[in-house]
C-alpha positions in Angstrom: 166.1 85.3 -78.9 165.9 83.2 -82.0 163.2 80.7 -82.9 164.1 77.4 -84.4 162.2 76.5 -87.6 162.6 72.7 -86.9 160.6 71.4 -83.9 162.9 70.3 -81.0 161.9 66.5 -81.1 162.9 66.4 -84.7 166.0 68.4 -84.4 167.2 66.1 -81.6 167.3 63.0 -83.7 170.7 61.8 -84.9 170.4 62.9 -88.5 174.1 62.4 -89.0 173.4 58.6 -89.2 169.7 58.6 -90.3 170.4 60.5 -93.5 173.2 58.1 -94.7 171.0 55.2 -93.7 168.1 56.5 -95.8 170.3 57.2 -98.8 171.9 53.8 -98.6 168.6 52.1 -98.3 167.1 54.1 -101.2 170.1 53.2 -103.3 169.7 49.5 -102.3 166.0 49.8 -103.4 167.1 51.1 -106.8 169.4 48.1 -107.2 166.7 45.7 -106.1 164.3 47.4 -108.6 166.7 46.7 -111.4 167.4 43.1 -110.2 163.6 42.4 -110.4 163.7 43.5 -114.1 162.4 47.0 -113.5 159.7 46.3 -110.9 159.2 47.4 -107.3 157.7 44.0 -106.6 158.8 41.8 -104.9 162.1 43.1 -103.7 162.3 46.9 -103.6 158.8 47.5 -102.1 159.2 45.1 -99.2 162.8 46.4 -98.7 161.6 50.0 -98.2 158.6 48.9 -96.0 160.9 46.8 -93.7 163.3 49.7 -93.4 160.5 52.1 -92.4 159.2 49.7 -89.8 162.6 48.9 -88.4 163.6 52.6 -88.4 160.6 53.3 -86.1 161.7 50.4 -84.0 165.3 51.8 -83.8 163.9 55.2 -82.7 161.8 53.5 -80.0 164.8 51.6 -78.8 166.8 54.9 -78.6 164.5 56.2 -75.8 165.1 53.2 -73.5 166.6 54.2 -70.1 169.9 52.6 -69.0 168.5 51.0 -65.8 165.8 49.2 -67.9 168.3 48.0 -70.4 170.6 46.6 -67.7 167.7 45.0 -65.9 166.6 43.2 -69.1 170.0 42.0 -70.2 170.1 38.5 -68.8 166.4 37.8 -69.3 166.9 38.8 -73.0 169.9 36.5 -73.4 168.0 33.7 -71.7 164.9 34.2 -73.9 167.0 34.1 -77.2 168.9 31.1 -75.9 165.5 29.3 -75.3 164.4 30.3 -78.9 167.6 28.7 -80.3 166.8 25.5 -78.4 163.2 25.6 -79.8 164.7 25.9 -83.3 166.4 22.6 -82.7 163.2 21.0 -81.6 160.5 22.7 -83.8 162.4 24.8 -86.3 161.4 25.0 -90.0 163.8 23.7 -92.7 164.9 25.9 -95.5 167.8 25.5 -97.9 169.1 22.5 -96.0 169.2 24.4 -92.8 167.0 24.5 -89.7 167.1 28.1 -88.6 163.6 29.5 -88.4 160.7 29.4 -86.0 157.2 29.8 -87.5 155.0 31.7 -85.0 151.7 32.0 -86.7 152.1 34.6 -89.5 155.6 35.5 -88.2 158.8 33.7 -89.3 161.6 34.4 -86.8 165.3 33.6 -87.1 166.5 33.6 -83.4 170.2 33.3 -84.3 170.0 36.8 -85.8 168.7 38.2 -82.5 171.7 36.6 -80.7 174.2 38.9 -82.6 173.2 42.1 -80.8 172.2 40.2 -77.6 175.7 38.7 -77.1 177.1 42.2 -77.2 174.6 43.4 -74.7 175.1 40.6 -72.2 178.9 40.8 -72.4 178.9 44.6 -72.0 176.8 44.2 -68.9 179.0 41.4 -67.6 182.2 43.3 -67.9 180.7 46.6 -66.6 179.9 44.7 -63.3 183.3 43.0 -63.2 185.9 44.8 -61.0 188.7 46.2 -63.1 191.3 44.4 -61.0 189.8 41.0 -62.1 190.0 41.6 -65.9 193.2 39.7 -66.1 192.1 36.5 -64.3 189.9 33.6 -65.1 186.7 35.3 -63.8 186.9 37.6 -66.8 187.3 34.8 -69.3 185.4 31.6 -68.3 181.9 33.0 -67.7 182.1 35.2 -70.7 183.4 32.4 -72.8 180.5 30.2 -71.8 178.0 33.0 -72.7 179.5 33.0 -76.2 180.0 29.3 -76.7 176.5 28.2 -75.7 174.7 30.1 -78.6 177.5 29.4 -81.0 177.1 25.6 -80.4 173.4 25.8 -81.0 173.8 27.9 -84.2 176.5 25.6 -85.6 174.0 22.6 -85.3 171.5 24.4 -87.6 174.1 24.6 -89.4 174.9 28.3 -89.9 178.7 28.9 -89.8 178.4 32.6 -90.9 176.1 33.5 -88.0 178.2 31.6 -85.5 181.2 33.5 -86.6 179.3 36.8 -86.3 178.4 35.9 -82.7 182.0 35.0 -81.9 183.2 38.2 -83.5 180.9 40.4 -81.5 181.9 38.6 -78.3 185.6 38.8 -79.0 185.4 42.5 -79.8 183.7 43.3 -76.5 186.3 41.1 -74.6 189.1 43.1 -76.3 187.5 46.4 -75.6 187.0 45.3 -72.0 190.8 45.1 -71.6 191.4 41.3 -71.4 195.2 40.6 -71.7 196.5 40.7 -75.3 198.4 37.4 -74.7 195.1 35.6 -74.4 194.0 36.8 -77.8 197.4 35.9 -79.3 197.2 32.5 -77.7 193.7 31.9 -78.9 194.8 32.9 -82.4 197.7 30.5 -82.3 195.4 27.7 -81.1 193.0 28.6 -83.9 195.7 28.2 -86.5 196.5 24.7 -85.2 192.8 23.8 -85.0 191.9 25.0 -88.5 193.1 21.9 -90.3 191.3 19.7 -87.8 188.1 21.8 -88.1 188.3 21.6 -91.9 188.6 17.8 -91.9 186.3 16.9 -89.1 184.2 19.9 -88.0 182.7 21.2 -91.3 179.8 19.9 -93.3 180.7 18.7 -96.8 179.2 21.8 -98.4 181.1 24.1 -96.0 184.3 22.3 -96.8 183.6 22.7 -100.5 183.1 26.4 -100.1 186.6 26.7 -98.6 188.1 24.8 -101.5 186.1 26.9 -103.9 187.4 30.1 -102.3 191.0 28.9 -102.6 190.5 27.9 -106.3 187.2 29.0 -107.8 188.4 28.4 -111.4 188.7 24.7 -110.7 185.0 24.3 -111.1 183.6 27.5 -112.7 180.3 25.9 -113.7 179.8 24.1 -110.4 180.9 25.1 -106.9 182.9 28.1 -108.1 180.0 29.5 -110.1 178.8 32.1 -107.5 182.3 33.6 -107.1 183.2 33.5 -110.8 180.0 35.3 -111.9 180.3 37.8 -109.0 183.8 38.8 -110.1 182.6 39.0 -113.7 179.8 41.3 -112.7 182.0 43.6 -110.6 184.8 43.7 -113.2 182.5 44.4 -116.1 181.1 47.5 -114.5 184.3 49.4 -115.0 184.6 53.0 -113.8 181.0 54.2 -114.2 179.0 50.9 -114.9 176.8 49.7 -117.7 174.0 52.0 -116.7 170.9 51.6 -114.5 168.9 48.6 -115.5 171.5 47.3 -118.0 173.2 44.7 -115.9 173.4 41.5 -118.0 174.8 39.3 -115.3 171.7 39.7 -113.0 169.1 40.2 -115.7 170.1 37.1 -117.7 170.3 35.1 -114.4 174.0 34.4 -114.6 174.6 35.9 -111.1 173.0 33.8 -108.4 171.2 35.6 -105.5 171.5 39.1 -107.2 169.1 40.6 -104.7 170.5 39.1 -101.4 174.1 38.0 -100.8 175.4 39.3 -104.1 173.6 42.6 -104.3 176.9 44.5 -104.3 177.9 42.7 -107.5 174.6 43.6 -109.0 175.2 47.3 -108.1 178.8 47.3 -109.2 177.9 46.0 -112.7 175.4 48.8 -113.3 177.1 51.7 -111.3 180.7 50.7 -111.6 183.6 51.8 -109.3 181.8 55.1 -108.6 178.8 53.3 -107.2 181.0 51.1 -105.1 182.9 54.0 -103.7 179.6 55.7 -102.9 178.4 52.6 -100.9 181.8 52.4 -99.1 181.5 56.1 -98.2 178.0 55.7 -96.7 179.1 52.7 -94.6 182.2 54.6 -93.6 180.1 57.5 -92.3 177.8 55.1 -90.4 180.7 53.2 -88.8 182.6 56.3 -88.0 179.5 57.7 -86.2 179.1 54.4 -84.3 182.7 54.6 -83.1 182.4 58.2 -82.1 179.3 57.3 -80.0 181.3 54.5 -78.3 184.2 56.9 -77.5 181.8 59.5 -76.1 179.8 57.1 -74.0 179.5 58.1 -70.3 180.4 54.7 -68.6 182.0 51.3 -69.2 178.7 49.6 -70.0 177.6 52.0 -72.7 181.1 52.2 -74.2 181.4 48.4 -74.6 177.8 48.2 -75.8 178.3 50.8 -78.5 181.7 49.4 -79.6 180.3 45.9 -79.9 177.2 47.1 -81.9 179.5 49.0 -84.3 181.7 45.9 -84.7 178.6 43.8 -85.5 177.6 46.1 -88.4 181.3 46.1 -89.5 181.3 42.3 -89.6 178.3 42.2 -91.9 179.8 44.8 -94.3 183.3 43.5 -94.3 182.5 39.8 -94.7 179.9 40.5 -97.5 182.3 42.7 -99.5 185.2 40.2 -99.1 182.8 37.4 -100.1 181.5 38.9 -103.3 185.0 39.9 -104.4 186.3 36.3 -103.9 188.5 37.3 -100.9 186.5 35.1 -98.4 184.5 31.9 -98.6 180.7 32.3 -99.3 179.1 32.2 -95.9 175.7 33.7 -96.5 176.2 37.2 -94.9 174.0 39.8 -96.6 175.0 43.5 -97.2 173.3 45.7 -94.6 170.6 48.1 -95.8 171.0 47.0 -99.4 170.3 43.2 -99.5 166.7 42.0 -99.5 166.0 40.2 -96.3 164.1 41.0 -93.1 166.3 39.2 -90.6 169.5 41.1 -91.4 167.6 44.4 -91.7 166.2 43.7 -88.2 169.6 42.9 -86.7 171.4 45.9 -88.1 168.6 48.3 -87.1 168.7 46.9 -83.6 172.4 47.8 -83.6 171.6 51.3 -85.0 168.8 51.8 -82.4 171.2 50.7 -79.6 173.8 53.2 -80.8 171.2 56.0 -80.9 170.2 55.0 -77.4 173.8 55.3 -76.1 174.2 58.5 -78.0 171.2 59.8 -76.1 172.6 58.7 -72.8 175.9 60.5 -73.5 174.7 63.8 -74.8 175.8 65.7 -71.6 179.2 64.0 -71.9 180.9 64.2 -75.3 184.4 63.0 -74.4 185.5 59.5 -73.6 187.7 56.5 -74.5 188.1 52.8 -73.8 191.0 53.5 -71.5 
């Protein structure tokens, strides 16, 4: 009989995702330290503190029993929806947008909470829907309303990036739930037709300008194309191994806007080069692969959809941010998870991680599964 050196409560934690998360966050803190001119304050220190707090939160979430989670699904959705309405009535302005609620010392962005909540409520909805009804309107209309209500409220703030994230999470859960492929193809075709109309009549002036800048950033390199131009310069100048830690001229000389938030990957790439970029991609690949494995091994329809949707939400953050900083997508204000400085995105992504840990705990007696 052998004795384990590591206590059982510690050994049972999902270290296969905690370790890459810690390494990625520490690397992000190093980049933020450099972006602040070689100082832990104000970015790196608060980044590490937030991660520690939200990691504890994720571990607490991981112990939630499935009946409790199911019971709280619709109340949680309703509560976040009410918070979004309160943002419209009482929300604080910042950067031309009305997205925050000031609750004493706490500043809350309810739209961030809706990203994991929409996945939760749709996973619960489809787990209760008889499989034989997945192909009719009962599978589409109620779920569509659940997605469109928060999207409409978020678009009025205005926050196009968060609205797209909510839509993406919802559509992924619908797809995994088995809705007919022709519905998605039809929606895609309708979207292509609607894009010109949305561009002309649905977007704010600054949002329309972002699309034009994405299509031709060199047309105004010192104006609306400045962010993308400087980001590409920073990434390209890093070369294979980078300029060295603390030697990034684009961020240190204030050429690169938002070097500690939306464009933190460009800050990193200038100093650490292609090798640093590949390291970041590898870490995210490990995390996302683990999330998908959790979804496939989940014991029932609810937990499979929940884990798949949460993994997709993290993927949306990573994919859109990387495309944005490389000039392959318009600037929509999506930070890079676990590296960008910002409490709201850290909270959202750690809720997703905690939920995946929770599903992983539910499914430990059952390590096989699929979406079929």
